[in-house]
N, C-alpha and C positions, 0 to 999 in steps of 0.2 A: 760580296764585291765581284764585279765583273772585270776583268782586265782584258784588253785586246792590244796586240802589238802588230803593227803593220809598217811597211816600208814606204817612205815618201819618194819623192822623185829623185832626189839625191840617195842613192843606193847606200852611202856610207853613215846616214842618220836614220835612227828607228823613231816612228811615231806610236805613241802609245795613248789608249782610251782607258779610263778607270769610272766605271759607274758604281757608285754607292747610295745608299738612302736608308731611311727610317721612317717609322711612324709609332705615335704614341697615343694613349688614351687613358681616361682616368674617370673615378668616381670619388667625389668630395662630400664629407658631411660634417659639419660644425656643430658641435653638442650644444651651443648655446642660442642655435637658430634651427631647432627641430621642425618649427612651423613655418608658415609662408612669412618671409619678411624681406625686405629690401636690403638687409644688412648681411654680409657674408662672412665678417669678420676676417677677411683676407686683406693683408696690407703689403703681400709681396707679389712678384710677378707669376702670370701664367696660371694660376689656379682660382681665379675669381668665381667661385660658383658655389652653390649649396643645394645638396640633394640632388644631383644632377650627374648623368653621365656625359662626358665631353671627351670631343677629339681635341688632343694637344696640337699635333702638327704632322702632316705627311711631307717629308722631304727627300729630294732628289739633288745629288750631286754630280757633277759631270768634270772630270780633270783630263785635259789633254796637254800633251807634252812632246816636242820635236827638238832636237839638240839641246840647246841652251835656253829655250823659250819656252811658256806653258801658259795656259789659260784655264781658269775655274769659273764655272756657274753652278751656285748652289741655291736652289729654289725652295722655299717653304709655304706651306699652305695650312691655315686653321688658326685658332686662336693666338698659340704660342707666336707664330709667324708675324701675325698681326701686331701683337702687343710689342715684339722685337723691333719691329720698323713702324712705331708708332708715329712719327713725323710723316710718313707717307701715305699715298692713296693710290688706290686702282693696282695696276700691274706691278709699280715700283715696290708696293708693301710685299710682294711675293719674293722679291730679291733678296735672299738672306745674305748672301755673298756674291760678288762678282769681281774678279780682278785677273789681271794678266801680270805674268813676271818674267825677267830674264836674269840669269844667272852666269856671269861672264866666268866664275870659277867656282869650284866646290865650297868656297868660304864666303862667297859674296852672291847676294841675291838682292835686286830690286823688285818691288811690287806696287802696282798703280791699280785704284778700284777701292771696293767697298769690302771689309772684312770683318769678322768679329772680334771685340776687345781683346786686347792681351791682358787687361787688368782683372783679378779675382780668381778664385779658385774653380767656380762652379761654371758651367757652360750652356749655352743655349740649346744644344740637341739633347733631349732628355736621356737617351741611351746611354751617354758619356757621364752621367751623373750618377751616383749610388743613392741619393736622396731624391725625390721627385719634386717635392716642393722647394722653392728656391729661398735661399737666405736674403736677408735686407741690405747687406752690402751689394750683392748682386742686382738687386732691384732698384737701388738708388745710386748707382755708379753708372759708368758709360755701358753701352750695349755693342756699339758699332762705331767704326771710323771708316771715313771715305778721305783718301789721299794718296800719298807717295810715301813709302817707307824703304829702308835699306837695312838688310840683316847680314852681319857678320858672325860666322860660326867657326869654331875651333874645336879642339879636343874636348875640353871640357869647360869651356866659356863661350858665351855668346852675348853679341850686343845689337840692339836695335835702335835706328832713330827714324824719326819721321815727321811730316807736315801734314796736316789733315783739315777738314771742315771742323766746325764745333761738334762736339760728339753726338752721335745719332743723328746728324744731317746727311741724307744723301746729296742735297743741294744747297748751296750757301753762297749765292751771288753777293757781293760787296761785303761780305762778312770777313771778320780777321779771321785768321788761322790760328790753329792750336799746335803745340809740339807734342809728341810722344817719344818715350824711350821705354827701353827694357836691358837690365843686366842679369843674365842667367848665368848659373854655374852649377856643376855637379861633382861629387866625389868621383874618384877613379872608377870604382866599382859599381856606380850609379845609382846607390841605393839611397843617397841623399841629394836632392835637387832644391835650388832655391832660385826665384824669380824676384827681382827689384823693379817694380812699374813706375811710371809717370806718366801723367796727361795733364797740360795746363794750357791756359790762353784766357782770352777775352771775349764775352758774347757779344752780340749787337746791343743789348741792354746795358752794357758797360760794366758787368759783372764778370770779375776776374776770379776764375778757380784754378787750385793747384791741387792735384791728387797724387798721393804717394801710396804704393800698394806693395805689400810682401806677401809672397806665397813659398811655403816650404812645404816639401813632402818627403816622407822618409819610410823606407821598408824594414821593419824590424825582424820579422820572420816571414817564411813564406806564408803564414795565415794571417798576419797582423802588420797593418801599416798605419800611418799617421799623417794627417796633413793640417797645415795651418794657414790662414789668411787674416792679415791685419791691414786696414786701411785708413787713411786719413784725407778728408778733403777741405781745404781752406776756402771758404768763399767770401770775396770781397767786393761789395757794392761800390760803385764810384762814390769817393769822398767819405767813405766810412770805414770803420776798422774792420779787419778780418774776422771772421768767426768760422768755426768747424763743426763738422759732424765727423765720426770715426766709429769703426767697428772692429772686431775680433772674433775670430772662430776657431774651434778645434773640431777635426772629424776623426774619429777612431774607426776603423775598418776591421772587422774581423771575419775571415773565410775559413770556416772549419772543414769544408768541404767544396769541391767545384762547383756542385748545384746550389750552395746555399752560402749567402754571406750577411752580415750585420753592419750598420753604419750608424753611429751616434754622432750626431751634430750638436755642439752647444755654441751659440752666437749669442754675443752681446753688441747691441747697436745703440749708439748714443748721439741723440740729436736734440738734445735739450734746448737749444738756442734756436730750433726749427729752421735752420738754413738750408737743409736739403730741397725745400720747396721753392728757393729763390731761383733754382735753375731750370724750373719747369714741371716739377712734380710735388707731390702733397708733402710738407713738412710734418713732423712730429711734434716738435717741442716737448719732447720726453724721451726716456731710454727704454728699450725693450729687451727682453732676453727670449730666445726661442731654443727649445731642447726637442730634437727630432730624431726618432728611432725609426729605421728603414730596414725591413728585409730584401734581400735580393734572391729570388728563387729563379734559376737559370735552367731553362730546358733549349738546348742548342742557341739560337741568336734570339730567342725570347727570354726576357726577365720581366717576372712578376713583382711588385713593389708594394707590400702591405706596410703602411707608414702611420705612426701616430706623433702628433706634434703637439706642444704646449707653448703658448706666447704669454709671456707675463709682462706688463710694463709698469712703469712707475706711476702712471696717472692713468685715468680711466679714458682709455680709448678704443675699447671694444664695447659691445652691446648684447644684452639678452634680447630675445625674441619680443619682450614686453616692452623695449626701448631703454630699460635701465642700463646706465652705463657700467662697464666693469673692468677691473684691471687685467685679468687674465682669461684665456680661453683655450678650449682643446679642440683638435681635428683629426680625423681619420681619413685617409686617402688611401684607395686601392687603385694602382696604375699598373700598366703593362708597356714595355717597350719591345721593338722588334727593328733591328738593323739587317742590312745586308750589303 
């Protein structure tokens, strides 16, 4: 991280610049598609490849603040950035985040622009996750929001409320707006933190969605921590009864040494009614469980992630290279992330 402090024209105010960034790359091999095939058996975000070395994302973020105001520009280039901004083309797809903020006090902050979603446990920047592949809840929930929000923070409690375009829309002329909210809290010692999240509104095609999401993290010891994410999205087309998809995941993190850690993720994703596809992505019409074991080998700011993943569905949604449909599939990923 590069941080520079300079004086503005008003000598009583300090102006600061903070430059950060990251890059990640990976190799993915699905054991059921060892030969040439158009099927990768990848149904989550950012790792849709087979037997190929891939660049995930090169990212550069610049934050500037002076007095009570600040601005952030966060640019991303590569497959991960393009899938994150999948509704945008050209230069807009490279704008991962861009927002300005005004904090009239230490307890209140207003933000206008585009920012990554508050929903879920996992994050778009690969170096911030201990697993490299993404879970289903991240992949089928919102990625980002564009709008206006207000954050209110106190000692151990926080609250956020905002109005935005429909999720994942940088521009949305004539479309109805969505509401977002978050209630957060932490124990006095900071070892347990909880976030209750909400996103809801109506799309231009008259489909109404309401998503409720819970994230809880806990530090058990210096070497062991846990995380939990549960989410449900209720989807209601105009004139029809509401149906829902939901998911639940547990993350077990073990760090026996500063240079090495392990994370086991177990996730259950239920879309038996196939309603996740009604808002623009492919629905499942089944349920699926994924178990992912990831190593974290840390060398300064570089993290090497060898990962084994098993996806097991109730119905045949994966395929062998021969074209035969199957219920489960296994994958190996070797990834590396670097941040500054």
